[in-house]
N, C-alpha and C positions, 0 to 999 in steps of 0.2 A: 675475287673482292666487290663488296656491294656499296654502293652510297646511300644511305637513308637520306628521305625529304626529298620531295622538289614539288616546289611551288608551280613550278610551271605543269604540270599534268594534275588535274584535279580530280579526287577520286571523293564521289558524295553517295550514300545511301542513305534514302527514304523512307516511310512507312507509305504504300498505296493505297493498302486497303486492309481491315480487320471486320472476321465474321462472327458469329453467337459459337462459332465451332471447333474456338481454339486454332485457329489459321490465319496466318498475316500474309500479304502481299509485300515483298520488299524490293525497291528498286536501286540500282546498282548503275552509277553515270558516270561514264568515264571523260574526260576534256584535254585533249593534248594543244596546248599551246608553248610548244620547246621551242617553235621555229623549223625542226626538224621532225623527220619520219622517227618514227618509234614503233618497236618489234618485240614483240613475244609478250606480248601483253596479259598478263593472268592475274586474274583477283580469288580471293578467297577466304574462306571465312570456316567459324567450327560446321556452318551445315549446308554451303554451299560451294562450288568453284567454276571459275568460267574462264574461258580463253577468248578473249575479245579479241585476238589477232595482231593485227598493224594497225596505224593510225596515222594518218596525213597530218599536218602542222594545221588544228584548227578544227579538224575534228572530234566529235560527239558522237559517242556509241553508249547504247544501256541497256538492260538486261533487267527483266523482272520475274520473282520467282518465290514461291510460295512457301512457308514454314510453317510447320506445326507445332502448336504452344503445347506442353505436357496439362493432360488434365488433371483435377484434383486426387481422380482416379491412378489416374497412374503413379504419379508423385507419391501417395502412399504405398503405393504399393512397392517403392523405391525408397522412400525414405521415411517408410514408419506411418504410424496413424496421427502423427500430430506433423506432419506436413501438409504446410501449405502454399499458393502460389501466391507471390507477393503481388504487391499496387502494380506495380512495373517492371517490367522487364527488359533490361538491357541489355543489346545486342554491341562486343563492344565493334574499337576497329575494324574494319577487315583489312587485308593486306594485301599491293597491289604491286606487282612485279613487271620492270621491260626493261626493255636496251634502248641505250641510246647511243650512237657511234660507237656501240661492240663495249659498253661498258653499261654492268647491269646496276638497276635506281628500284630502291623501295619505298612505298610511301603505304600509309592507313586512310580510311575513310575515315569521317565523323565518327560519333557513337550513337547509339539509336535507342533513343525508350520509347517504349509501347505501356 
């Protein structure tokens, strides 16, 4: 049994940096405002997974990681000569699962456009 969404656990993703080599650095930030311990906090997306462990009330944790964006050459190899990289690339909301008082919760982060 999983309950969706919790306004008391904030899960945010943001762009930290982007270089000219099609590499971006993304930061995930999790903040526990539930008034209690949350456990087994796991964040995941298509390109990264991180086990944050447990959070005391008021605790904030973050992790940053690199994601390599496809090059025009690799895109053409996979999808044909007409393939192009769009002006904006969207990272959908990553998901976050955790336990509070033995109950499973799930929430999502914001959507990130690069």
